[in-house]
FITIRO-146683 format. One record per residue: residue in one letter; x, y, z of N, C-alpha, C, CB in turn. Coordinates in steps of 0.2 Angstrom, whole numbers, plus 5000, padded with zeros to 4 digits. Each point is the difference from the previous one (the first is absolute). Glycine has a CB too. Layout:
// FITIRO-146683
AXYZXYZXYZXYZ/...
END
This chain:
// FITIRO-146683
M500551284981500249994993499549954997501250035002/E498549994992499649954997500449954997499250094997/R500749845004500449954998499749964994500449995012/H500149994984499849964994500349945000499950104994/I500449875012500349945000499749965005501150054996/L499049885004499749965005500549955002498950014995/C501149975011500549955003499749945001500650095006/N499649864990499749935001500549955004499350024989/K500449935014500449965004499749934999500250085009/Q500349874990499849935000500549965004499650024988/P500249935015500449955004500449954996499250025009/I501449964993500349944998500149955005500750084992/L499049865006500049955005500549944998498850035003/D501449935002500449944998499649944999501050055006/Q499349894993499749944999499549985006501049964993/N499250065013499649995006499550055001500949945005/Q499050114990499550055001500250055006499149934994/T501550075007500250055005500250074997500449915007/L499550144995500150074997500850015000498950055004/W501349964990500750014999500250074998500149884996/S499550165001500150064998499450044998501249974997/Y498950095002499450044996500350044994499450025011/T500249994984500250044994499650065000500349894994/Y500050175006499650064999500250034993500050025012/S499450004985500150034993499750075000500149884994/L500250175002499750064999499750004993500850065008/E498649964991499750004993499650064999499949875001/P500150154993499550064999499349985000500950054993/I498750005009499349985000499750014993499950045013/G499749914985499750004994500550024994498950035006/A500950024990500450024995500450065001499249954992/A501050065014500450065002500650004997499450015011/Q500850054986500750014997500450055004499549974989/L501050005015500450045004500750024998499349955009/T500950114992500750024998500549965005499650114995/D501049895004500549975004500050045007500749974990/Q499250105010500050045006499449985004500750094994/A498749915002499449985004500049935004499450074991/W500949885005500149945003500550015007499949944989/Q500650095010500450015006499750045006501050004992/D498650055006499750045005499549965004500250104993/E499449875003499449965003500349945004499250034990/A501349935007500249955004500350025007500349944989/Q500150115011500350035006499550025005501050034993/D498550005004499450025004499749945004499850114992/L500149845003499749945003500449975005499549984989/F501150015010500549975005500050045007500749964990/K499350105009500050045007499349995003500750094995/E498849915002499349995003499949935003499550084992/L500849875004500049935003500450005006499849954989/D500850085011500549995006499750045006501049994992/A498650065007499850045005499449975003500450104995/S499149875001499449975003500149925001499450094994/V501149885003500049935001500749975002499149994991/G501450045005500749985001500249954995499950015012/L500550014983500249964995500349935002500250114993/D500249895012500349945003499549955002501050065003/T498449975000499449955002499749974994499850075009/L500249974985499649974994500549954996499450115000/A501249905001500549964996499949925001500850095001/G499049895005499949935001500749965002499050014992/P501049935008500649965002500549994994499349945008/N501350044994500549994995500150054995499749885000/Y500050124994500250054995499350044998500949934995/C499250135002499450044998500250024993499750055012/F499949924983500150014993499650064998500149884998/Y500250164998499850064998500050014992500450055011/R499149974986499950014993499750064998499949884998/A500550164998499850074999500250024993500050035012/P499850024985500250034993500850015001498850054997/H501549954997500750015000500250065002500049934990/T499650125010500350075002500050005008499550054990/L500249905013500150005008500649955002498850035001/L501549944994500549955002500750045001499449914994/A500650135012500650045002500050005007500050074990/T500649945013500149995007499650055004501149964998/Q498850104999499650055004499250004999501050074998/T498849884998499349994999499749945001500150084992/V500349875012499749945002499750005007500849944992/P498850025010499850005007500550005005499049954997/P501150105008500650005005499949965006500150114996/L500049825002499949955006500750015004499349924993/S500650065014500650015004500549954998499350045009/A500549914988500549954998500049994992499949945011/P500650104986499950004993500149934996500550115001/Q499949845003500049944997499449965000501250005004/K498350024999499349965000499650024994500150005013/L500150064984499650024994500349974994499750115006/V499949854990500249974994499750044994500149895006/I500350134990499750044994499949964994500650105004/E498749904994499849964994500150044994499249945007/F501050034987500150034994499949954995500850085004/D499049944989500049954995500450024994498849975004/K501150004991500550014994499850074997500249884998/S499250155003499850064997500550065003498849964998/L501550025007500550055003500550034995499949945011/L500350014985500550024995499850054995500549895001/K498950134998499750054996500050075003499349914995/H500950095011500050065004500750035001498949975005/K501350084993500650035000500250015008499950054988/G500749935014500250015007499749955005500150124997/A499449845001499649965005500549955003498950024994/L501549955001500549955002500550025005499849954989/D500450115010500550045005499750005007500550064990/G498849975010499750005006499949945004499450094995/L500549855001499949945003500749985003499149974992/K501450045004500749985003500150045006500449974989/A499450095012500150045006499649985006500250104992/L499249875006499649975006500349945002499050054995/A501349915001500449945002500650025004499649944990/K500750115008500650025004499850035007500650034989/A498849995011499850035007499749955004499750104995/G500349835003499949955004499349964999500650065008/H499049974987499449964998500249944995499450115001/S500249845000500049944996499550024994500349925009/L499950044985499650014994499649944998500850094996/C498649925001499649954998499850014993499649985011/L500549974984499850004993499349974999501350004997/A498350055002499349985000499849984992499750075010/D499749894990499849984993500549974996499150095001/Y501349875002500649974996499749954995500850015010/E499549994984500049954995500749984997498850054997/P501349895001500649984997500250034994499949905006/D500350174993500250034994500650045001498850014997/E501550014998500750045000500050055004500149974989/V499450085012500050065004500049985007499450064991/N500149895011500049985007500749975002498749984999/A501649984997500649975001500650055002499649914992/K500350155005500550055002499950035007500150024987/L499349985015499850035006500049955006499350084994/L500749865004500049955006500550005005499449934992/P501250085006500650005004500050055006500649964991/I499050105008500050055005499449995005500550084992/A499149875007499449985004500149955005499350044991/K500549975015500049945005499449965000500750075007/F498749974991499449965000499750014993499850035012/V499849924986499750004994499249985001501149974994/K498550075002499349995000499749974994499950095008/L499849854992499749974994499250015000501049925000/N498850114994499350015000499649944997500250124998/R499449855006499749934999499650014993499949975012/K499750084988499650014994500450014993499150055007/Q501549994994500450014994500449944998500150125004/L500149845000500449944998499649944999500950055007/G498649944996499549954999500449935001499450074991/E500649895004500349935000500850005001499049964994/R501350105004500750005000500250025008500050044988/L499649975016500250025007500449955003498950065001/A501049884999500349955004500850004997498949935002/D501250074992500650004997500450065002499649934990/V500150135009500450065002500250005007499350064991/H500249925013500250005008500549955001498850025002/A501249924995500649955001500750034998499249914998/A500850134997500650034997500350065005499649974988/L499950065016500250055004500149995008499450074991/R500349875011499949995007500750005004498949944997/D501650034999500749995004500450075000500049884996/S499850175000500450065000499650065003500649954990/H498850045010499650065003499449985004500350064990/T499449985015499449995003499550024996500550025011/V499049934987499550004995499350015003500749934992/I498950125006499450015002499549994994500450085010/V499049894991499549994995499550055001500349884998/T499550164998499550055001499349984996500950095002/H498649955000499349994997499849935001500350074991/V499849915016499749935002499350035003501149945003/E498450034994499350035001499549965004500250054989/D499949885011499649965005500449945002499050044993/E500749935012500349955004500249944995499350035010/A500349954985500249954996500650014996498849984998/Q501350095000500650014997500650005004499450084993/F500549945014500649995005500249935001499550105005/Q500049864995500149935001500449974994499049995008/Q500850024986500349984994500850025000498850004994/L501350075007500650035000500549975006499550104995/R500249895010500449975006500249934998499450075009/D500249894988500149934998500650004995498849975002/Q501350094994500550004995500750035003499150024992/G500949995015500650025003500150085001500549904995/I498950145003500150075001500050015008499450034989/E501050025013500050015007499750065003501149944999/L498950124997499750065002499450024995501150035005/F498450004998499450014996499750075002499749884999/Q500250164996499750075001499350004998501150054998/G498449985006499350014998499649985006500349974988/F499050045011499549995005499749934998499850135003/Y500649834995499749934998499649975006500949984992/F499350035014499749975006499350025002501249985004/T498650084992499350025001499549974995500550115005/N499849854991499649964995500149935001500150104992/P499649875012500249935002499749954995500050035012/V500249914989499749944996499449985004501149964995/I498350045003499449995003499849934999499650125000/T500249845005499849934999499250005002501249955002/A498450044994499350015001499749955005499950044988/D500449905013499849955005500450005006499549944990/K500950115011500450005006499650015006501050054993/E499249925012499750015007500550035005499249904998/L500550145006500550045005500249955005499450104998/G501349905004500249965005499850035007501049974993/A499149995012499750025007500350075002499949885003/N500750144996500350065002499750064995501049945004/E498950044990499850064995499250015002500849964991/A498849995010499350015002500050045006499749894994/S500750095011500050045006500250074999500349905006/M500250114990500250074999499450044997501249974999/L498550004996499450044996499450015005500449954989/Q499550005015499550015005500150065005499749874999/L500950135003500250055005500050074997500749925006/L499550084987500050074997499350024999501049974994/A498549995005499350024999499850025007499849924991/E500350045014499850025007500250065003499949885002/I500850144997500350065002499750064997501049945002/N498850054991499850064997499350014999501049994994/K498649985010499350015000499950065004499749885000/D499750164998499950065003499850005008499650044989/D500149905012499849995007500549965005498850004995/T501849995002500549975004500350065005500349914991/D499550085015500350055005500649985004498850035001/F501450005004500649995003500049935003500250125003/D499349865001499949935003500149954995499350055009/K500449954985500049954995500750004997498850014998/L501550055001500750004997500549975005499750104993/A500249915014500549985005499949925000499950115006/E499549874993499949935001500349964994498950025005/I501150014989500349974994500750005001499150044993/I501250015009500850015001500249955005500050124996/S499649875010500249965005500149934999499550085007/T500149904987500149934998500649984997498850004999/D501650054999500749994997500550035003499449994989/V501049985016500550035004500550034995499849925009/A500450054986500650024995499750074997500549884998/L498950125000499750064997500050065005499349934992/S500550055014500050065005500750025002499049955005/H501550014995500750025001500250054995500249895007/H499850084987500250044994499750064999500249904994/L499150115007499650065000500350055005499049934996/L501150055010500250055005500750024998499349955009/S501150014989500750024998500050054994500449895004/A499250104991499950044995499750075002499949914992/I499650095012499750065002500550045004498949955001/N501650025003500450045004500750024997499549935009/H500550064984500650024996500050075001499949914992/P500750125008500150075001499750054995501149975006/S498950004988499750044994499250025001500949944993/N498850025012499350015001499950065005499749884998/D500950145005500050065004499450015005500550064991/L499449885013499550005005500350035006499549904996/P500150135008500250045006500349955006499150094997/R500749855003500349955005499949934997499750085009/Q500649884994500149934999499249975000501349995004/V498649974991499349975000500149935003499650064990/E500149925016500049945003499549954999500550065009/S498949964988499549954999499650034994500049965012/I499549994985499650024995499550065002500149884995/E499750125011499650055003500450075000499449915007/D501250094995500450064999500150024993500649965010/A499449994985500150024993499450044998500749904998/V498750075004499450044998499950075002499449885000/K500850135007500050065003500450054996499849955011/L500850034987500550044997499950014992500849975009/M499049984988500050004993499350004997501049945000/G498550045004499350004997499949934997500050124998/L499349865002499849944997500249994993499149995009/K500750064987500150004993500849984998499050084998/R501449965005500749994999500349935002500150135001/L499649855005500249935002499849954995499950045012/K499549974986499749954995500549994994498850035003/F501550034995500450004994500749965002499650114996/W500649905010500649975002499949925000500450105007/V499049884996499949935000500049974993499450025011/S500250024985500049974993500749994996498950064999/V501549995003500750004997500449955003499950124998/M500049865008500449955003499849934998500150075010/L499249934988499849934998500249994993499050015006/L501050044989500350004994500749985000499150084995/S501349955009500749995001500249935002500150125002/S499449855001500249935002499849954995499750035011/A500149994983499949954994500649974998499050074996/T501049875002500549964998500049994992500149945012/G500550054985500049984993499850064996499749895003/V500350174999500050064996500550055001498849985000/P501550064995500550055002499850055004500549974989/T499950065015499950055005499850064996500849965008/E499550054985499850064996499350004998501149994996/L498549955005499350004999499650045005500149894995/L500250115012499750045005500250074999500149905008/T500550114990500250074998499550034995501249975003/T498749994992499550034995499350015003500749944991/S499150025013499350015003500050075004499949875001/L500750145003500050065004500150064996500549935009/V499950074985500050054996499350024997501249974997/R498549985000499350014997499650035005500249914992/A499850065014499550035006500150075001500049895005/K500650134996500250075002499950054994500849965008/F499350014986499950054994499350014999501049954995/L498650005006499350014999499750045006499949894994/E500350115012499850045005500250074999500149905008/V500550114990500250074999499650034994501249985005/L498749984990499750034994499250025002500749934993/A499050035011499450015003500050075004499749885000/E500850125004500050065005500150074996500549935008/H499750074986500150064996499550014995501249995002/T498249974999499550014995499350005004500749944991/V498850065005499350005003499949935004499650084991/H500849885008499949935003500350005007500049954989/R500250105014500450005007499649965005500650114997/K498749895003499749975005500049924999499250105001/E501049884993500049934999500749975000499050024993/K501550025010500749985000500149945003500350125000/D499449865005500149935003499849954995499850055012/S499749964985499849954995500549994994498850025003/Y501550044995500550004995500649965002499650114996/F500649905011500549975003500049935000500250105007/L499249874995499949935000500049974993499350015010/V500450024985500049984993500749994998499050064997/G501549995004500749994999500349945003500150124998/L499849885009500349955004499849934998500050085009/F499349914989499849934998500149994992499250015010/S501050034987500150004992500449944998499850124999/T500649855006500549954998499849935003500950094999/L498549915004499849945004500049944995499450075008/N500549944986500049944995500749974999499050064994/A501549995007500749975000500249975006500250094992/F499549935014500249975006499749935001500050115005/F499449884992499649945001500049964993499350055009/H500949984986500049964993499349984999501149965001/L498450085000499349994998499750064996499949935011/P499650064985499750064997499750055005499749934990/M500450135008499850065005499349995002500950074995/V498749925000499349995001499849955006499850044988/D500649915012499849955005500250025007500249914992/L500350145008500350035007499550055002501249974997/V498750084999499650065002499349985003500650074992/N499149885006499449975003500049985007499749974988/Q500950025014500149975007500250065005500349894995/L499850175002500250065004499450055001501249984995/P498850065010499550055002500150064996499949955011/L500050054982500150064996499450024997501249964998/S498850105001499450034996500049984993500050105008/E499449914989500049984993500550044995498849975002/P501250104999500550034996500749985001499350105001/M500949885005500749975002500149944996500050065011/K499549894989500049944997500150014992499349955009/K500350104988500150014993500750034998498750025000/A501550025005500750034999500549944999499750115006/L500349844999500549955001499949954994500050025012/T499449964986499949954995500050034993499349945008/D500550124991499950024993500350074999499049944999/M501350095006500350075000499550054998501149954998/E498350045004499450054998500050055006499449914994/G500250155004499950065004500750045002499049935005/A500950124999500550045002500649965003499250105001/M500649865003500549965004500449954995499350015011/G500349964984500349964995500550044996499049935000/Q500850134998500450054996500750015004499050054994/A500949975012500650015004500549945000499350085008/L500449864993500449945000500349994993499249955009/R500550064986500250004993500650044999498949974996/I501150095007500650055000500649975003499250105000/V500749885006500649975004500349944996499550055011/R500149914986500349954996500350024994499149935005/S500750124992500350034994500750035002498950034995/L501150005011500750035002500549945002499450105005/E500349854997500549945002500349974993499349975010/Q500350044985500249974993500450054996499049935000/G501150135003500450054997499750044995500949935002/S498450084998499750044996500150075001499149914999/T501050134995500050075000499550034996501249995002/D498349974996499450034996499650045005500049904992/W500050165007499650045004499249995000500950094998/S498949894997499349984999499849945005500050044988/S500549925013499849945005500250015007500249934990/L500050135011500250025007499650065003501149964997/Q498450064999499650055003499549985005500150064989/F499849985016499549995005499750075002500649895004/E498850124994499750065001500450064999499349945009/D500850104996500450074999500749995002499050065002/Q501349884999500749995002500450004994499649945010/D500950114991500550004994500549945001499950134998/I500549864997500549955000500650015005499749984988/M500450085014500550015005499849985007500450104994/N498949915007499749975007500049934999499350105002/I500549874993499949934999500749965002499150024991/S501450015006500749985000500250005008500350034988/M499650035015500350005007499649965004500350124998/F499049875001499649965004500349935000499050074998/Y501249914996500349934999500749995004499449994989/M501050065010500650005004499950005007500650054990/T499049995013499850005007499849945002499750124999/A499849844997499849945002500549955001498950034994/N501649975001500649955000500450015007500050014987/T500150065014500450015006499649975007500550104994/W498949925006499649985006500049925000499250104999/A500749874996500049925000500749985003499250004990/Q501350035008500749985002500150015008500550024988/Q499250035014500050025007499649945004500150134998/I499349864999499649945004500349945000499050064996/L501349924998500449945000500650005005499749984988/G500650075013500650015004499749985007500650094993/T498849935009499849995007499849925001499650125001/I500249854993499849935001500649965000499050024993/R501650005003500649965001500350015007500250014987/
END
């Protein structure tokens, strides 16, 4: 089926930057105008495809799974069929009242066990009427501006309040200081950069190891030497490699074993991921984002004329958040890594084909449905969307082995 809808995903983090939930939204691509029946057919086709290839419960994430879709899809037979209905939170806003029968559909969803979330709340008469049926409320930071703190204070005792459109770390810090507890957005990928910041000993060691591991001339002996200097790294690495999801034919007892079974390139990836996962003071979701970007860029390259460069695409995605890990300008970091000039240009200026691929995945993170900003050579939006969802699933599987 040719698809005209896009599934977007954004994380919700708490004050400690721990992942609290995910929000999924279905949006029309570009200026697509769909009938109610077309929305229902395409959404159900998407859910079936995701459940078969990924598993909807896998995608849902911890705690709750927030879901926002057009009013025609707010019915018990057209929402994502999670195994635990109480985990799915249905989002709506005051425009719901303009659609005949939509309120009845919402009440039926609540009766079926779903919680409700009133989105884009503003203190007005219409929202006041809808507030009693909602357990959760979302406040749009951009929309409320300076009124946000007062509106939040008025709701926090009666509802679980989430602030959306948090776009960078400075906004997160300011909102947290105001007492906000839940934040939606990829703000953690846009860190506060301190120009004169110096790396701590652990950070400098991590960056040095990342550079050494990913050199083209780093062979098994050199990699084994690097790993052997850190007993904790070696232990965690073997534990992750032996996770059942990796489907290895036998238990890996040593790094030499791992090379034989997995190959040097795959082992380099695992060491890089273990190093990033050991970073302190950054949310785990930052590593998730790195993994999603890496896999998305790799799969995109595999399906185009860039398939021979897929390893470079993968590394660009994996390293695209290093500025957030280290709170340093990206240009200062890439010069310390063994990267080609096109890879450096992609990371610092999003130039070239790899830069365009990185720009696309960042647009998807921000919920863009502008087809012109999501085009990559001959790939249609259906492929782009599925690559992104596949990358999200793969990232969750990798994180599962690390945990």
